[in-house]
N, C-alpha and C positions, 0 to 999 in steps of 0.2 A: 337386799340379800338374793339370792337366785334358789329357788326353790329344785332341791336336791332328787333328780330322777336316775333311780339306781335300781337295776333289776338284778338282786344276788339270790343265786341260788348258794344256798347253804346247808350242810349233813350235817346236826348238831346231835347226830347218832353217837354216842361214845361205842356202843356194842356193834359187833360189824355181823352182817345176818349172813345164814348160810344160803346158797345157790345151789340150784339144779347142777348138774354137768353138762346138760341140754341147753340151758341158758349161757354157759359160760363157753363151749366149746363147737365144734363141727369134726365132722369127721372128714379126715382128709381125701378128695377125690368125689365124695357126694356133694355135690353143686349144681347150679345153674349154668344153662349153655345159652347164650346169645344167638336169636336167629334173626336175619334181616332179608329183607324180598322188596320187590317192585311190583306195580300192579294199576290197575285203572279204575278210578270210580264213574260210576256212570249214574245217571238218572238226579242231578241236580238242576235245580233251578234257576237255569243263566250266569251259575257263579264259577264255571269253569275255567281254565286256563287256556291260554293260546299258543303256547311252546312248541317248538317246533318238534321236539322229543315225545310231546303226547301225539301230537300228529301222526308222527311213526309210528307210533305205540299201536294207536288205532287202526291204522292202513295194516300192519302185521295181524291185528286179531281178525278182522274181515278177511285176510286170505287165506287165514286157516280155519275159516268158516265156509272157504271157496268164494268169497264176494272179491271180484276183480275191480279195483277203481285204478281209473286210468292215471297214468303217469303226472299230468298236466293240472289233476286235481287234488287240491288241498281237503282232504276230510276232516276239517277244523270245527268242532263243535261247544259252543257253550256248555254243552250241558256234561262233559267229561272232565275228568282232573290225574295227572300225572300223581301217585304216591307213592310214599315210601313207607313199608310196612316194619314193624320189629317186636320182637315178643320175646320172652323167656322161658328157655324150657327145662321144667322143673328134673331134678334128677328123678331115675326110676321111670320114667313116663314111656308105656308102654303104645303099640299102633293101635290106633284109634280112637284113643283120649281125645279130649278136645284142650284148648289152651286159649286164653283171652292174649288179642293183639292190639297195637296203636297204631291208628293210620295218619300218617301226616302230608300234607301236601308239598310237592316240588317244583311246582311253578306259581301262576302270579294267581290260581286261584284263592278266591277271597272268601269262600264255605264251602263246608262237606256235607254241611244241613243236608237230611232227607235223601244222602247217596248212597250206592250200594256200590260193595265193592267184588269184582269180578275175579274168580278163579286164579290164585297167585302161588306161587311157590316159595318156600322159606328157608334160604339156605343156609349152613352154620360156616364158620372160618374157615373149614375146610373143602367147600365148595358142594356139599352133596345137600342135597335135598331133605330136610327133616319134617316137615309140615307144609299142608297146602292151605293156604286162606283162602275164605269167602265169606259174606253176609250183607247186612245192614249196617250201617254204622249208627252209634250213639254219639252226638255230639254235644255238649254241654254250654257251647259258645255262641253265640247269636249277633249278626251286623245287622244293618239297615244302612243303605246309603242316599241323598239326595241328588238332583241334576246340579244343584249348585257346589257339588263336590263336599258337604256336610257329610259327615258319615259318623254314627252311633257304634259300638260294637260293646260288649258283655260277654267277659272270658275270651277265650280264643277258639274260634269258629274253624279255623282251618287243621284243625287237629282232632281225631276222634277214635272211640275205640268200640271192638267187637267182641264183646262177651264170649265166649267159647266159641270164637270165629276161626280157629286155625285145628285142623284135626292131623296127631302127629301121624307119621308114615313112616319113620325109623327110630330106630331104639338109639341111644348115646351108651358104649360101653362104657363101666367103671369097675374099679379095681375094689370096690368093696369086699367081694367074697375070694377075692385070691391071698395066696399066703396066708401065714399063721399067725399075723398080726395086725392089728389096724392102728392108725395114726390119728390121737386127737388133737385137735389144734385150737388155743385159745385164741378167742375173740380181740382179746387185748392181751399183748404180750405181757408176763411178770414171771421174774425166776420163783418167787414165793409163791405165788399162785398153782404154778406146774408142779412145784414139790407139792403141795396141799393136795392135788387131785389124784397124783400118784399114790399117796400115802393112804387116801380113801378107799382107793379101787383096791392096795394092796391087802389094808386091814380086812378087808371082806374076802377077796381070792386067793389070799396069802401072799408073801413074799416072792418081789420079781415077775408077779404079774404085771404090773406097770412100773416104764421107766425115765423119768423125763429126760427129752434129747437136750433139751434147750428150753429158753424163756416162752418159747408159743408151743412146742409141739412135745406128748407123751406117747410114748411107743406100747401098747396093751397087747399080750398074746390072746387069741382068740380062736374057736372052733373053727375048723375048716368049711365043715357042713353047712350052707346056706340058713337052712332053717335054724339051726343052733346057735348061729351065730346074731340072728334077728333079735332072738330070747335074750342071748347073751349082752348086745346094744342096749335092748330095753332096759334089763339091769342097770347097766351101767348110766344110762342118761337120766334116772331119777335118785342117784345117789348125792346126797349134799355135802356142799365141799363151802367153808369159809375162806372166800378169797381176800388176796392183800390188800390193805388201805391203797389207793391211786397216788401216785406223787403228788405233793401240792402246788398245785398251777393257778393261774391267775388268769384267764382271758378275758380280754377288751377289744368288743367291736367298735372299732372307731366312726365307722358309718352311723350305726345306729345309737352308739351312747352304750351301749349294754355291757355289764363289768360282772363275770362269773369269779366269783372267789371260793375256794374249798377250804372246809373246816381246817385242815392242816397247816394252813400259810401262817407263818413266824416273822416278826421281825426281832432285830438286835436292839439295844438301847439305842436310842436316836432321837434327834428335834428336829423337825421340818416346819420350815416358815412358808407360806405360800400366798402371795397377793396378786393382786390387778392391777393394770396401770391403765388408766383409759387417757385419750387425748381426742378432743372435740374441737372439729375446727369448723365453723362457720362463715358464710361470704355475706355480708351485707352493702349496700350500697346508698350511700348519702346524697342528697341535691343539694348543691349550694345555689340557690337564688338570691342573686343582686338587687338591691333595691330599687326600688320605682322609677326612682329620678336618676340613677346612679348608671353610668354605662359599665356595661358589662355582660356575660353572657354567663347561660346556667351549667353549671358544672357538676357532671356526677362522680365521685370520689367512691372508690371501693373501701371498704372498712373490714376488715379479716377479725376476726374475734380466736382466741386459742386457748382453750380449757384444758388442764391436765389434771385429772383426779388419780392419785397413784394408789385408793382403794385403801382395805382394812387389812393388814396381812394376819394372820393365822394363824399360830405357832401349836404345833401337834408334838407333842412329846410320846412316845412311845419306848415302854422298859421293855426290860429283858421278857422275851415270850410271850409279847404281845398278840395275843389272838384275833380272828376275823372279828368277832361283834365289839372288840375293842376298837378296831380300826374304822369299824363302819359307822359305831356311834359318835366318833370323834370328827368325823368329816360331817356325820348329819344335825350335831350342835351348830356349827359356825353355818351352814344351808349352802355347802359348798356343790355346785354343779359336775356333772359327770366329767366335764373336760379336766375342770382342777382335780377331781380324784386321778384320773388318767395320769396326770402331769407329776402328781404325789407319788404312784405306786410305779414311774418309770424312773424316778428321780431316786427311791429307795433299792429298785433294784440295781441301777448304774451304782452306786455307793455300798451295795454288798450287803445293806442292812438286812433285805427282804428274803426269807427261806424260802422260795419257792420259784418257779419255770414260769415267767413271764411271757404270753400269748400273745401276739396283737395280730388281728385275722379283718 
């Protein structure tokens, strides 16, 4: 019997626990904004790239500083690398504040260790510059190569980070202080949870203060003055709500053999048998040697052996309302492998006996 390797996340708590609204929702319009840029990393120890666009960027940089390079001279250097820069601009970021950035090589540079990023603009999706990046890189990866082509690397040395490496130069407008209402969006859509959030707010602030719009959004009447709105949201986000139970789901990762089964998974009365068929084919060579005084030649005769093992089929009998624990116990008792359990769950779903969504990732 194969040992069952099963990772199951089970939520056995019968009572639902209340959660804060700030953990269940986000405010519409209050979000991060992605920034991206292009720049040069200098000061590398011979691990730069040799791409044409790196040389062109280096030439343009020197021209900006008044250094003229003849057209027939290629300003290539092993200590320079062209990089892509990206960062997330948090909501309400103000001019002068700093944000973290990530720097990644664009060419064939093997490592950014020891490099420094020169001043580079970071743009948003609208093409406007929202931050300026510059600083010394922190690279967690390490790599070493020998003359014979052998190479050893740890993590990824072609990517680095600069904590507080970009300074915000432009603010992003948002609709937080506009209008006479704000919208709360659930992190996970659910009609029952949306209704519960609206009820908790109305119980505290009065009827019709909050109105669920759909399974995701709840519109809440709010004061117009910015300072009052901040206090208002502070009260809202700390209210506790008992969210609805998630839908019954079974998630299977066929690559790793991980199986996650929710506590509300049930099966109808059903019997399942599952067995394995193993076919083993062996090839052997027999040598036929004639007698010493007889005339003849040595002949090699192939001999094929085939063995068929039908295995032991296991019968699973699930009664009405069988729970997660009973399913797992039944499979564990016969020592089934994760692949066997996957096949059983898929067969149960196809037969309509299992009451859950089956997701294979």
